[in-house]
mmCIF file of the C-alpha atoms, coordinates in Angstrom:
data_MODEL
# 
_entry.id   MODEL 
# 
loop_
_atom_site.group_PDB 
_atom_site.id 
_atom_site.type_symbol 
_atom_site.label_atom_id 
_atom_site.label_alt_id 
_atom_site.label_comp_id 
_atom_site.label_asym_id 
_atom_site.label_entity_id 
_atom_site.label_seq_id 
_atom_site.pdbx_PDB_ins_code 
_atom_site.Cartn_x 
_atom_site.Cartn_y 
_atom_site.Cartn_z 
_atom_site.occupancy 
_atom_site.B_iso_or_equiv 
_atom_site.pdbx_formal_charge 
_atom_site.auth_seq_id 
_atom_site.auth_comp_id 
_atom_site.auth_asym_id 
_atom_site.auth_atom_id 
_atom_site.pdbx_PDB_model_num 
ATOM 1   C CA . MET A 1 1   ? 85.909  72.428 122.233 1.00 0.00 ? 1   MET A CA 1 
ATOM 2   C CA . SER A 1 2   ? 88.769  71.258 124.420 1.00 0.00 ? 2   SER A CA 1 
ATOM 3   C CA . ARG A 1 3   ? 92.260  72.634 123.975 1.00 0.00 ? 3   ARG A CA 1 
ATOM 4   C CA . THR A 1 4   ? 95.136  70.332 123.101 1.00 0.00 ? 4   THR A CA 1 
ATOM 5   C CA . PRO A 1 5   ? 97.206  69.360 126.121 1.00 0.00 ? 5   PRO A CA 1 
ATOM 6   C CA . GLN A 1 6   ? 100.902 70.222 125.818 1.00 0.00 ? 6   GLN A CA 1 
ATOM 7   C CA . GLY A 1 7   ? 102.655 67.482 123.843 1.00 0.00 ? 7   GLY A CA 1 
ATOM 8   C CA . GLN A 1 8   ? 99.554  66.183 122.047 1.00 0.00 ? 8   GLN A CA 1 
ATOM 9   C CA . ARG A 1 9   ? 99.443  66.127 118.249 1.00 0.00 ? 9   ARG A CA 1 
ATOM 10  C CA . ALA A 1 10  ? 96.938  64.892 115.718 1.00 0.00 ? 10  ALA A CA 1 
ATOM 11  C CA . SER A 1 11  ? 97.397  61.486 114.141 1.00 0.00 ? 11  SER A CA 1 
ATOM 12  C CA . LEU A 1 12  ? 97.783  61.259 110.368 1.00 0.00 ? 12  LEU A CA 1 
ATOM 13  C CA . ASP A 1 13  ? 94.259  59.853 110.004 1.00 0.00 ? 13  ASP A CA 1 
ATOM 14  C CA . LYS A 1 14  ? 93.211  63.486 110.570 1.00 0.00 ? 14  LYS A CA 1 
ATOM 15  C CA . GLN A 1 15  ? 90.181  63.086 112.801 1.00 0.00 ? 15  GLN A CA 1 
ATOM 16  C CA . PRO A 1 16  ? 88.548  66.547 112.858 1.00 0.00 ? 16  PRO A CA 1 
ATOM 17  C CA . HIS A 1 17  ? 88.403  66.877 116.640 1.00 0.00 ? 17  HIS A CA 1 
ATOM 18  C CA . GLU A 1 18  ? 92.097  65.993 116.919 1.00 0.00 ? 18  GLU A CA 1 
ATOM 19  C CA . VAL A 1 19  ? 93.128  68.471 114.226 1.00 0.00 ? 19  VAL A CA 1 
ATOM 20  C CA . ALA A 1 20  ? 90.988  71.232 115.747 1.00 0.00 ? 20  ALA A CA 1 
ATOM 21  C CA . ALA A 1 21  ? 92.383  70.566 119.224 1.00 0.00 ? 21  ALA A CA 1 
ATOM 22  C CA . MET A 1 22  ? 95.943  70.540 117.896 1.00 0.00 ? 22  MET A CA 1 
ATOM 23  C CA . PHE A 1 23  ? 95.474  73.946 116.272 1.00 0.00 ? 23  PHE A CA 1 
ATOM 24  C CA . ASP A 1 24  ? 93.813  75.267 119.418 1.00 0.00 ? 24  ASP A CA 1 
ATOM 25  C CA . GLY A 1 25  ? 97.087  74.389 121.140 1.00 0.00 ? 25  GLY A CA 1 
ATOM 26  C CA . VAL A 1 26  ? 99.312  76.307 118.710 1.00 0.00 ? 26  VAL A CA 1 
ATOM 27  C CA . ALA A 1 27  ? 97.046  79.327 118.194 1.00 0.00 ? 27  ALA A CA 1 
ATOM 28  C CA . ALA A 1 28  ? 98.760  81.672 120.641 1.00 0.00 ? 28  ALA A CA 1 
ATOM 29  C CA . ARG A 1 29  ? 101.985 81.959 118.636 1.00 0.00 ? 29  ARG A CA 1 
ATOM 30  C CA . TYR A 1 30  ? 100.929 80.411 115.326 1.00 0.00 ? 30  TYR A CA 1 
ATOM 31  C CA . ASP A 1 31  ? 101.631 83.373 113.039 1.00 0.00 ? 31  ASP A CA 1 
ATOM 32  C CA . LEU A 1 32  ? 105.035 84.077 114.583 1.00 0.00 ? 32  LEU A CA 1 
ATOM 33  C CA . THR A 1 33  ? 106.007 80.407 114.411 1.00 0.00 ? 33  THR A CA 1 
ATOM 34  C CA . ASN A 1 34  ? 105.078 80.164 110.736 1.00 0.00 ? 34  ASN A CA 1 
ATOM 35  C CA . THR A 1 35  ? 107.152 83.216 109.864 1.00 0.00 ? 35  THR A CA 1 
ATOM 36  C CA . VAL A 1 36  ? 110.182 81.861 111.736 1.00 0.00 ? 36  VAL A CA 1 
ATOM 37  C CA . LEU A 1 37  ? 109.916 78.321 110.321 1.00 0.00 ? 37  LEU A CA 1 
ATOM 38  C CA . SER A 1 38  ? 109.449 79.560 106.743 1.00 0.00 ? 38  SER A CA 1 
ATOM 39  C CA . PHE A 1 39  ? 112.252 82.146 107.010 1.00 0.00 ? 39  PHE A CA 1 
ATOM 40  C CA . GLY A 1 40  ? 109.685 84.832 106.196 1.00 0.00 ? 40  GLY A CA 1 
ATOM 41  C CA . GLN A 1 41  ? 108.496 83.141 103.008 1.00 0.00 ? 41  GLN A CA 1 
ATOM 42  C CA . ASP A 1 42  ? 104.952 82.844 104.382 1.00 0.00 ? 42  ASP A CA 1 
ATOM 43  C CA . ARG A 1 43  ? 104.341 86.509 103.510 1.00 0.00 ? 43  ARG A CA 1 
ATOM 44  C CA . PHE A 1 44  ? 105.413 85.934 99.907  1.00 0.00 ? 44  PHE A CA 1 
ATOM 45  C CA . TRP A 1 45  ? 103.198 82.844 99.660  1.00 0.00 ? 45  TRP A CA 1 
ATOM 46  C CA . ARG A 1 46  ? 100.166 84.820 100.869 1.00 0.00 ? 46  ARG A CA 1 
ATOM 47  C CA . ARG A 1 47  ? 100.760 87.577 98.335  1.00 0.00 ? 47  ARG A CA 1 
ATOM 48  C CA . ALA A 1 48  ? 101.183 85.019 95.561  1.00 0.00 ? 48  ALA A CA 1 
ATOM 49  C CA . THR A 1 49  ? 97.895  83.362 96.525  1.00 0.00 ? 49  THR A CA 1 
ATOM 50  C CA . ARG A 1 50  ? 96.071  86.686 96.362  1.00 0.00 ? 50  ARG A CA 1 
ATOM 51  C CA . ALA A 1 51  ? 97.573  87.435 92.941  1.00 0.00 ? 51  ALA A CA 1 
ATOM 52  C CA . ALA A 1 52  ? 96.670  83.973 91.598  1.00 0.00 ? 52  ALA A CA 1 
ATOM 53  C CA . LEU A 1 53  ? 93.018  84.436 92.594  1.00 0.00 ? 53  LEU A CA 1 
ATOM 54  C CA . ASP A 1 54  ? 92.824  87.555 90.382  1.00 0.00 ? 54  ASP A CA 1 
ATOM 55  C CA . LEU A 1 55  ? 90.401  89.232 92.774  1.00 0.00 ? 55  LEU A CA 1 
ATOM 56  C CA . ARG A 1 56  ? 88.537  92.394 91.868  1.00 0.00 ? 56  ARG A CA 1 
ATOM 57  C CA . PRO A 1 57  ? 86.785  94.955 94.068  1.00 0.00 ? 57  PRO A CA 1 
ATOM 58  C CA . GLY A 1 58  ? 83.333  93.647 94.860  1.00 0.00 ? 58  GLY A CA 1 
ATOM 59  C CA . ASP A 1 59  ? 84.257  89.963 94.509  1.00 0.00 ? 59  ASP A CA 1 
ATOM 60  C CA . ARG A 1 60  ? 83.279  87.631 97.330  1.00 0.00 ? 60  ARG A CA 1 
ATOM 61  C CA . VAL A 1 61  ? 86.104  85.292 98.341  1.00 0.00 ? 61  VAL A CA 1 
ATOM 62  C CA . LEU A 1 62  ? 86.078  82.521 100.935 1.00 0.00 ? 62  LEU A CA 1 
ATOM 63  C CA . ASP A 1 63  ? 89.279  81.617 102.768 1.00 0.00 ? 63  ASP A CA 1 
ATOM 64  C CA . VAL A 1 64  ? 88.915  78.079 104.185 1.00 0.00 ? 64  VAL A CA 1 
ATOM 65  C CA . GLY A 1 65  ? 91.284  76.994 106.928 1.00 0.00 ? 65  GLY A CA 1 
ATOM 66  C CA . ALA A 1 66  ? 91.869  80.671 107.620 1.00 0.00 ? 66  ALA A CA 1 
ATOM 67  C CA . GLY A 1 67  ? 93.208  80.150 111.135 1.00 0.00 ? 67  GLY A CA 1 
ATOM 68  C CA . THR A 1 68  ? 93.855  83.540 112.712 1.00 0.00 ? 68  THR A CA 1 
ATOM 69  C CA . GLY A 1 69  ? 92.784  85.360 109.549 1.00 0.00 ? 69  GLY A CA 1 
ATOM 70  C CA . VAL A 1 70  ? 96.219  86.533 108.414 1.00 0.00 ? 70  VAL A CA 1 
ATOM 71  C CA . SER A 1 71  ? 95.552  85.061 104.952 1.00 0.00 ? 71  SER A CA 1 
ATOM 72  C CA . THR A 1 72  ? 92.026  86.492 104.883 1.00 0.00 ? 72  THR A CA 1 
ATOM 73  C CA . GLU A 1 73  ? 93.376  89.932 105.692 1.00 0.00 ? 73  GLU A CA 1 
ATOM 74  C CA . GLU A 1 74  ? 95.804  89.624 102.776 1.00 0.00 ? 74  GLU A CA 1 
ATOM 75  C CA . LEU A 1 75  ? 92.959  88.747 100.381 1.00 0.00 ? 75  LEU A CA 1 
ATOM 76  C CA . ALA A 1 76  ? 91.016  91.835 101.469 1.00 0.00 ? 76  ALA A CA 1 
ATOM 77  C CA . HIS A 1 77  ? 93.865  94.041 100.240 1.00 0.00 ? 77  HIS A CA 1 
ATOM 78  C CA . SER A 1 78  ? 92.548  93.377 96.731  1.00 0.00 ? 78  SER A CA 1 
ATOM 79  C CA . GLY A 1 79  ? 89.303  95.205 97.500  1.00 0.00 ? 79  GLY A CA 1 
ATOM 80  C CA . ALA A 1 80  ? 87.315  91.969 97.548  1.00 0.00 ? 80  ALA A CA 1 
ATOM 81  C CA . TYR A 1 81  ? 85.028  91.028 100.426 1.00 0.00 ? 81  TYR A CA 1 
ATOM 82  C CA . ALA A 1 82  ? 87.006  88.251 102.140 1.00 0.00 ? 82  ALA A CA 1 
ATOM 83  C CA . VAL A 1 83  ? 85.514  85.840 104.693 1.00 0.00 ? 83  VAL A CA 1 
ATOM 84  C CA . GLY A 1 84  ? 87.573  83.326 106.661 1.00 0.00 ? 84  GLY A CA 1 
ATOM 85  C CA . ALA A 1 85  ? 86.387  79.995 108.035 1.00 0.00 ? 85  ALA A CA 1 
ATOM 86  C CA . ASP A 1 86  ? 88.217  77.553 110.287 1.00 0.00 ? 86  ASP A CA 1 
ATOM 87  C CA . LEU A 1 87  ? 87.503  74.465 112.376 1.00 0.00 ? 87  LEU A CA 1 
ATOM 88  C CA . SER A 1 88  ? 89.634  75.576 115.340 1.00 0.00 ? 88  SER A CA 1 
ATOM 89  C CA . LEU A 1 89  ? 87.905  77.894 117.774 1.00 0.00 ? 89  LEU A CA 1 
ATOM 90  C CA . GLY A 1 90  ? 91.244  78.642 119.403 1.00 0.00 ? 90  GLY A CA 1 
ATOM 91  C CA . MET A 1 91  ? 92.634  79.959 116.127 1.00 0.00 ? 91  MET A CA 1 
ATOM 92  C CA . LEU A 1 92  ? 89.494  82.018 115.513 1.00 0.00 ? 92  LEU A CA 1 
ATOM 93  C CA . TYR A 1 93  ? 89.629  83.546 118.997 1.00 0.00 ? 93  TYR A CA 1 
ATOM 94  C CA . ALA A 1 94  ? 93.292  84.473 118.445 1.00 0.00 ? 94  ALA A CA 1 
ATOM 95  C CA . GLY A 1 95  ? 92.362  86.035 115.111 1.00 0.00 ? 95  GLY A CA 1 
ATOM 96  C CA . LYS A 1 96  ? 89.497  88.028 116.595 1.00 0.00 ? 96  LYS A CA 1 
ATOM 97  C CA . ARG A 1 97  ? 91.872  89.518 119.155 1.00 0.00 ? 97  ARG A CA 1 
ATOM 98  C CA . THR A 1 98  ? 94.501  90.593 116.628 1.00 0.00 ? 98  THR A CA 1 
ATOM 99  C CA . ARG A 1 99  ? 92.315  91.269 113.551 1.00 0.00 ? 99  ARG A CA 1 
ATOM 100 C CA . PRO A 1 100 ? 88.862  92.310 114.794 1.00 0.00 ? 100 PRO A CA 1 
ATOM 101 C CA . GLN A 1 101 ? 88.006  93.825 111.409 1.00 0.00 ? 101 GLN A CA 1 
ATOM 102 C CA . VAL A 1 102 ? 88.389  90.496 109.548 1.00 0.00 ? 102 VAL A CA 1 
ATOM 103 C CA . PRO A 1 103 ? 85.174  88.412 109.197 1.00 0.00 ? 103 PRO A CA 1 
ATOM 104 C CA . LEU A 1 104 ? 85.967  85.000 110.703 1.00 0.00 ? 104 LEU A CA 1 
ATOM 105 C CA . LEU A 1 105 ? 83.575  82.178 111.494 1.00 0.00 ? 105 LEU A CA 1 
ATOM 106 C CA . ALA A 1 106 ? 83.616  78.545 112.527 1.00 0.00 ? 106 ALA A CA 1 
ATOM 107 C CA . GLY A 1 107 ? 83.270  76.170 109.625 1.00 0.00 ? 107 GLY A CA 1 
ATOM 108 C CA . ASP A 1 108 ? 84.222  72.639 108.602 1.00 0.00 ? 108 ASP A CA 1 
ATOM 109 C CA . ALA A 1 109 ? 85.740  72.301 105.105 1.00 0.00 ? 109 ALA A CA 1 
ATOM 110 C CA . LEU A 1 110 ? 83.519  69.252 104.580 1.00 0.00 ? 110 LEU A CA 1 
ATOM 111 C CA . ARG A 1 111 ? 80.279  71.066 105.541 1.00 0.00 ? 111 ARG A CA 1 
ATOM 112 C CA . LEU A 1 112 ? 80.677  74.752 104.795 1.00 0.00 ? 112 LEU A CA 1 
ATOM 113 C CA . PRO A 1 113 ? 77.859  76.941 106.183 1.00 0.00 ? 113 PRO A CA 1 
ATOM 114 C CA . PHE A 1 114 ? 77.136  78.674 102.867 1.00 0.00 ? 114 PHE A CA 1 
ATOM 115 C CA . ALA A 1 115 ? 74.614  78.269 100.079 1.00 0.00 ? 115 ALA A CA 1 
ATOM 116 C CA . ASP A 1 116 ? 75.533  76.921 96.664  1.00 0.00 ? 116 ASP A CA 1 
ATOM 117 C CA . ALA A 1 117 ? 77.405  79.339 94.365  1.00 0.00 ? 117 ALA A CA 1 
ATOM 118 C CA . SER A 1 118 ? 77.893  81.931 97.128  1.00 0.00 ? 118 SER A CA 1 
ATOM 119 C CA . PHE A 1 119 ? 81.426  83.019 96.177  1.00 0.00 ? 119 PHE A CA 1 
ATOM 120 C CA . ASP A 1 120 ? 83.332  84.317 93.178  1.00 0.00 ? 120 ASP A CA 1 
ATOM 121 C CA . ALA A 1 121 ? 86.508  82.681 94.439  1.00 0.00 ? 121 ALA A CA 1 
ATOM 122 C CA . VAL A 1 122 ? 87.623  80.242 97.133  1.00 0.00 ? 122 VAL A CA 1 
ATOM 123 C CA . THR A 1 123 ? 91.019  79.387 98.542  1.00 0.00 ? 123 THR A CA 1 
ATOM 124 C CA . ILE A 1 124 ? 92.546  77.103 101.122 1.00 0.00 ? 124 ILE A CA 1 
ATOM 125 C CA . SER A 1 125 ? 96.119  77.626 102.317 1.00 0.00 ? 125 SER A CA 1 
ATOM 126 C CA . PHE A 1 126 ? 98.154  75.010 104.187 1.00 0.00 ? 126 PHE A CA 1 
ATOM 127 C CA . ALA A 1 127 ? 94.965  73.349 105.418 1.00 0.00 ? 127 ALA A CA 1 
ATOM 128 C CA . LEU A 1 128 ? 93.770  70.937 102.735 1.00 0.00 ? 128 LEU A CA 1 
ATOM 129 C CA . ARG A 1 129 ? 96.210  68.261 103.857 1.00 0.00 ? 129 ARG A CA 1 
ATOM 130 C CA . ASN A 1 130 ? 94.701  68.467 107.369 1.00 0.00 ? 130 ASN A CA 1 
ATOM 131 C CA . VAL A 1 131 ? 91.173  67.633 106.182 1.00 0.00 ? 131 VAL A CA 1 
ATOM 132 C CA . ASN A 1 132 ? 89.952  64.087 106.752 1.00 0.00 ? 132 ASN A CA 1 
ATOM 133 C CA . ASP A 1 133 ? 88.642  63.699 103.163 1.00 0.00 ? 133 ASP A CA 1 
ATOM 134 C CA . THR A 1 134 ? 90.584  65.738 100.598 1.00 0.00 ? 134 THR A CA 1 
ATOM 135 C CA . ASP A 1 135 ? 88.331  64.888 97.657  1.00 0.00 ? 135 ASP A CA 1 
ATOM 136 C CA . ALA A 1 136 ? 85.139  65.725 99.536  1.00 0.00 ? 136 ALA A CA 1 
ATOM 137 C CA . ALA A 1 137 ? 86.639  69.055 100.627 1.00 0.00 ? 137 ALA A CA 1 
ATOM 138 C CA . LEU A 1 138 ? 87.517  69.954 97.030  1.00 0.00 ? 138 LEU A CA 1 
ATOM 139 C CA . ALA A 1 139 ? 83.952  69.091 95.988  1.00 0.00 ? 139 ALA A CA 1 
ATOM 140 C CA . GLU A 1 140 ? 82.546  71.195 98.833  1.00 0.00 ? 140 GLU A CA 1 
ATOM 141 C CA . LEU A 1 141 ? 84.677  74.139 97.724  1.00 0.00 ? 141 LEU A CA 1 
ATOM 142 C CA . ALA A 1 142 ? 83.214  73.691 94.235  1.00 0.00 ? 142 ALA A CA 1 
ATOM 143 C CA . ARG A 1 143 ? 79.695  73.649 95.659  1.00 0.00 ? 143 ARG A CA 1 
ATOM 144 C CA . VAL A 1 144 ? 79.972  77.100 97.231  1.00 0.00 ? 144 VAL A CA 1 
ATOM 145 C CA . THR A 1 145 ? 81.669  78.635 94.170  1.00 0.00 ? 145 THR A CA 1 
ATOM 146 C CA . ARG A 1 146 ? 79.685  80.087 91.268  1.00 0.00 ? 146 ARG A CA 1 
ATOM 147 C CA . PRO A 1 147 ? 80.228  78.656 87.761  1.00 0.00 ? 147 PRO A CA 1 
ATOM 148 C CA . GLY A 1 148 ? 83.311  80.341 86.342  1.00 0.00 ? 148 GLY A CA 1 
ATOM 149 C CA . GLY A 1 149 ? 84.608  81.123 89.829  1.00 0.00 ? 149 GLY A CA 1 
ATOM 150 C CA . ARG A 1 150 ? 88.210  80.524 90.794  1.00 0.00 ? 150 ARG A CA 1 
ATOM 151 C CA . LEU A 1 151 ? 90.002  78.191 93.180  1.00 0.00 ? 151 LEU A CA 1 
ATOM 152 C CA . VAL A 1 152 ? 93.549  78.473 94.491  1.00 0.00 ? 152 VAL A CA 1 
ATOM 153 C CA . VAL A 1 153 ? 95.023  75.815 96.758  1.00 0.00 ? 153 VAL A CA 1 
ATOM 154 C CA . CYS A 1 154 ? 98.231  76.965 98.432  1.00 0.00 ? 154 CYS A CA 1 
ATOM 155 C CA . GLU A 1 155 ? 99.894  73.953 99.990  1.00 0.00 ? 155 GLU A CA 1 
ATOM 156 C CA . PHE A 1 156 ? 103.259 72.458 100.781 1.00 0.00 ? 156 PHE A CA 1 
ATOM 157 C CA . SER A 1 157 ? 104.426 70.244 97.946  1.00 0.00 ? 157 SER A CA 1 
ATOM 158 C CA . THR A 1 158 ? 107.419 68.413 96.470  1.00 0.00 ? 158 THR A CA 1 
ATOM 159 C CA . PRO A 1 159 ? 110.622 70.345 95.640  1.00 0.00 ? 159 PRO A CA 1 
ATOM 160 C CA . VAL A 1 160 ? 111.573 69.771 92.017  1.00 0.00 ? 160 VAL A CA 1 
ATOM 161 C CA . ASN A 1 161 ? 115.364 69.637 92.498  1.00 0.00 ? 161 ASN A CA 1 
ATOM 162 C CA . PRO A 1 162 ? 116.400 66.250 93.948  1.00 0.00 ? 162 PRO A CA 1 
ATOM 163 C CA . ALA A 1 163 ? 119.323 67.636 95.962  1.00 0.00 ? 163 ALA A CA 1 
ATOM 164 C CA . PHE A 1 164 ? 117.205 70.435 97.407  1.00 0.00 ? 164 PHE A CA 1 
ATOM 165 C CA . ARG A 1 165 ? 114.411 67.931 98.112  1.00 0.00 ? 165 ARG A CA 1 
ATOM 166 C CA . THR A 1 166 ? 116.803 65.874 100.270 1.00 0.00 ? 166 THR A CA 1 
ATOM 167 C CA . VAL A 1 167 ? 117.891 68.930 102.255 1.00 0.00 ? 167 VAL A CA 1 
ATOM 168 C CA . TYR A 1 168 ? 114.278 70.070 102.630 1.00 0.00 ? 168 TYR A CA 1 
ATOM 169 C CA . LEU A 1 169 ? 113.044 66.716 103.932 1.00 0.00 ? 169 LEU A CA 1 
ATOM 170 C CA . SER A 1 170 ? 115.883 66.649 106.419 1.00 0.00 ? 170 SER A CA 1 
ATOM 171 C CA . TYR A 1 171 ? 114.862 70.117 107.636 1.00 0.00 ? 171 TYR A CA 1 
ATOM 172 C CA . LEU A 1 172 ? 111.243 68.999 107.960 1.00 0.00 ? 172 LEU A CA 1 
ATOM 173 C CA . MET A 1 173 ? 111.923 65.928 110.025 1.00 0.00 ? 173 MET A CA 1 
ATOM 174 C CA . ARG A 1 174 ? 114.889 67.136 112.109 1.00 0.00 ? 174 ARG A CA 1 
ATOM 175 C CA . SER A 1 175 ? 115.341 70.883 112.223 1.00 0.00 ? 175 SER A CA 1 
ATOM 176 C CA . LEU A 1 176 ? 111.724 72.064 112.039 1.00 0.00 ? 176 LEU A CA 1 
ATOM 177 C CA . PRO A 1 177 ? 110.620 70.428 115.333 1.00 0.00 ? 177 PRO A CA 1 
ATOM 178 C CA . ALA A 1 178 ? 113.774 71.752 117.026 1.00 0.00 ? 178 ALA A CA 1 
ATOM 179 C CA . VAL A 1 179 ? 113.122 75.303 115.826 1.00 0.00 ? 179 VAL A CA 1 
ATOM 180 C CA . ALA A 1 180 ? 109.457 75.002 116.801 1.00 0.00 ? 180 ALA A CA 1 
ATOM 181 C CA . ARG A 1 181 ? 110.481 74.219 120.382 1.00 0.00 ? 181 ARG A CA 1 
ATOM 182 C CA . THR A 1 182 ? 111.934 77.726 120.679 1.00 0.00 ? 182 THR A CA 1 
ATOM 183 C CA . VAL A 1 183 ? 108.918 79.661 119.409 1.00 0.00 ? 183 VAL A CA 1 
ATOM 184 C CA . SER A 1 184 ? 105.736 77.539 119.379 1.00 0.00 ? 184 SER A CA 1 
ATOM 185 C CA . SER A 1 185 ? 103.197 77.190 122.175 1.00 0.00 ? 185 SER A CA 1 
ATOM 186 C CA . ASN A 1 186 ? 102.901 73.448 121.313 1.00 0.00 ? 186 ASN A CA 1 
ATOM 187 C CA . PRO A 1 187 ? 106.052 72.314 119.480 1.00 0.00 ? 187 PRO A CA 1 
ATOM 188 C CA . ASP A 1 188 ? 105.062 68.639 119.325 1.00 0.00 ? 188 ASP A CA 1 
ATOM 189 C CA . ALA A 1 189 ? 102.256 69.593 116.944 1.00 0.00 ? 189 ALA A CA 1 
ATOM 190 C CA . TYR A 1 190 ? 104.895 70.523 114.394 1.00 0.00 ? 190 TYR A CA 1 
ATOM 191 C CA . VAL A 1 191 ? 106.090 66.919 114.276 1.00 0.00 ? 191 VAL A CA 1 
ATOM 192 C CA . TYR A 1 192 ? 102.641 66.013 112.934 1.00 0.00 ? 192 TYR A CA 1 
ATOM 193 C CA . LEU A 1 193 ? 102.758 68.956 110.516 1.00 0.00 ? 193 LEU A CA 1 
ATOM 194 C CA . ALA A 1 194 ? 106.133 67.808 109.172 1.00 0.00 ? 194 ALA A CA 1 
ATOM 195 C CA . GLU A 1 195 ? 104.874 64.252 108.750 1.00 0.00 ? 195 GLU A CA 1 
ATOM 196 C CA . SER A 1 196 ? 101.732 65.439 106.980 1.00 0.00 ? 196 SER A CA 1 
ATOM 197 C CA . ILE A 1 197 ? 103.807 67.482 104.513 1.00 0.00 ? 197 ILE A CA 1 
ATOM 198 C CA . ARG A 1 198 ? 106.013 64.482 103.703 1.00 0.00 ? 198 ARG A CA 1 
ATOM 199 C CA . ALA A 1 199 ? 102.944 62.278 103.114 1.00 0.00 ? 199 ALA A CA 1 
ATOM 200 C CA . TRP A 1 200 ? 101.136 64.799 100.858 1.00 0.00 ? 200 TRP A CA 1 
ATOM 201 C CA . PRO A 1 201 ? 100.654 64.126 97.092  1.00 0.00 ? 201 PRO A CA 1 
ATOM 202 C CA . ASP A 1 202 ? 103.017 65.794 94.654  1.00 0.00 ? 202 ASP A CA 1 
ATOM 203 C CA . GLN A 1 203 ? 101.928 68.483 92.187  1.00 0.00 ? 203 GLN A CA 1 
ATOM 204 C CA . PRO A 1 204 ? 100.530 66.279 89.357  1.00 0.00 ? 204 PRO A CA 1 
ATOM 205 C CA . ALA A 1 205 ? 98.726  63.974 91.798  1.00 0.00 ? 205 ALA A CA 1 
ATOM 206 C CA . LEU A 1 206 ? 96.982  66.865 93.546  1.00 0.00 ? 206 LEU A CA 1 
ATOM 207 C CA . ALA A 1 207 ? 96.061  68.432 90.185  1.00 0.00 ? 207 ALA A CA 1 
ATOM 208 C CA . ALA A 1 208 ? 94.321  65.200 89.194  1.00 0.00 ? 208 ALA A CA 1 
ATOM 209 C CA . ARG A 1 209 ? 92.308  65.211 92.408  1.00 0.00 ? 209 ARG A CA 1 
ATOM 210 C CA . VAL A 1 210 ? 91.275  68.839 91.900  1.00 0.00 ? 210 VAL A CA 1 
ATOM 211 C CA . ALA A 1 211 ? 90.035  68.025 88.386  1.00 0.00 ? 211 ALA A CA 1 
ATOM 212 C CA . ALA A 1 212 ? 88.119  64.967 89.619  1.00 0.00 ? 212 ALA A CA 1 
ATOM 213 C CA . ALA A 1 213 ? 86.248  67.149 92.142  1.00 0.00 ? 213 ALA A CA 1 
ATOM 214 C CA . GLY A 1 214 ? 84.529  69.263 89.477  1.00 0.00 ? 214 GLY A CA 1 
ATOM 215 C CA . TRP A 1 215 ? 87.144  71.866 88.659  1.00 0.00 ? 215 TRP A CA 1 
ATOM 216 C CA . GLY A 1 216 ? 88.425  72.686 85.173  1.00 0.00 ? 216 GLY A CA 1 
ATOM 217 C CA . ARG A 1 217 ? 91.507  74.363 83.670  1.00 0.00 ? 217 ARG A CA 1 
ATOM 218 C CA . VAL A 1 218 ? 93.653  72.993 86.489  1.00 0.00 ? 218 VAL A CA 1 
ATOM 219 C CA . ALA A 1 219 ? 97.255  74.211 86.567  1.00 0.00 ? 219 ALA A CA 1 
ATOM 220 C CA . TRP A 1 220 ? 99.925  74.773 89.157  1.00 0.00 ? 220 TRP A CA 1 
ATOM 221 C CA . ARG A 1 221 ? 102.850 77.062 89.841  1.00 0.00 ? 221 ARG A CA 1 
ATOM 222 C CA . ASN A 1 222 ? 105.763 76.152 92.075  1.00 0.00 ? 222 ASN A CA 1 
ATOM 223 C CA . LEU A 1 223 ? 106.915 78.606 94.728  1.00 0.00 ? 223 LEU A CA 1 
ATOM 224 C CA . THR A 1 224 ? 110.260 78.445 96.527  1.00 0.00 ? 224 THR A CA 1 
ATOM 225 C CA . GLY A 1 225 ? 111.457 75.622 94.301  1.00 0.00 ? 225 GLY A CA 1 
ATOM 226 C CA . GLY A 1 226 ? 108.356 73.505 94.883  1.00 0.00 ? 226 GLY A CA 1 
ATOM 227 C CA . VAL A 1 227 ? 108.355 73.731 98.684  1.00 0.00 ? 227 VAL A CA 1 
ATOM 228 C CA . VAL A 1 228 ? 104.910 75.240 98.079  1.00 0.00 ? 228 VAL A CA 1 
ATOM 229 C CA . ALA A 1 229 ? 102.663 74.925 95.037  1.00 0.00 ? 229 ALA A CA 1 
ATOM 230 C CA . LEU A 1 230 ? 99.698  77.035 93.979  1.00 0.00 ? 230 LEU A CA 1 
ATOM 231 C CA . HIS A 1 231 ? 97.079  74.902 92.251  1.00 0.00 ? 231 HIS A CA 1 
ATOM 232 C CA . ARG A 1 232 ? 94.628  77.048 90.252  1.00 0.00 ? 232 ARG A CA 1 
ATOM 233 C CA . ALA A 1 233 ? 91.318  75.962 88.746  1.00 0.00 ? 233 ALA A CA 1 
ATOM 234 C CA . VAL A 1 234 ? 87.978  77.271 87.483  1.00 0.00 ? 234 VAL A CA 1 
ATOM 235 C CA . ARG A 1 235 ? 84.527  76.057 88.523  1.00 0.00 ? 235 ARG A CA 1 
ATOM 236 C CA . THR A 1 236 ? 82.914  74.234 85.614  1.00 0.00 ? 236 THR A CA 1 
# 
């Protein structure tokens, strides 16, 4: 898989090879960049995702779009057996260097390399909006989850306060790329990431898509005023 040349970013039609190459290009400093851009909130969001999954020792949980495995490592703190999968080999290589104890493997969210009903829980954090077919990915997550198993989608969403929403969108489109230039190994990729966040469905719209993909008891919880939302569901 080729690495993204400096300055290249994926288009919003989300072709898998473009998205993978873009994340290859940001892998070197991805975790640091996320912490800086989120003002440290990324750690809180990971802990909240783990809590929402209600994992128990012995559970098997799949972390899709795991990147460098920082989210997978957080899930393992519950005592569950956590496996991460990601499309970007560059992200996986970076994760293997920094977290050699975390099981990470290459996998496409649309064609996961697991048998039906393999996991007690599945999650995808800040990656669903980068998949070419959101509905097919949600259905694929349902396929690998046992009946009664849990799903948590942690994703950027729509702030509920109108004034805060205006400030947030301004940060996304103006300040975020500028900050990224100081810390990221491929700052232009963060222009795409900002655009993809702005184009993403709001909380009720995503909940409807989760339900249509074979999940029941769909609900969501806003984090950081709706900057991020946790959508929870149970495999029917």
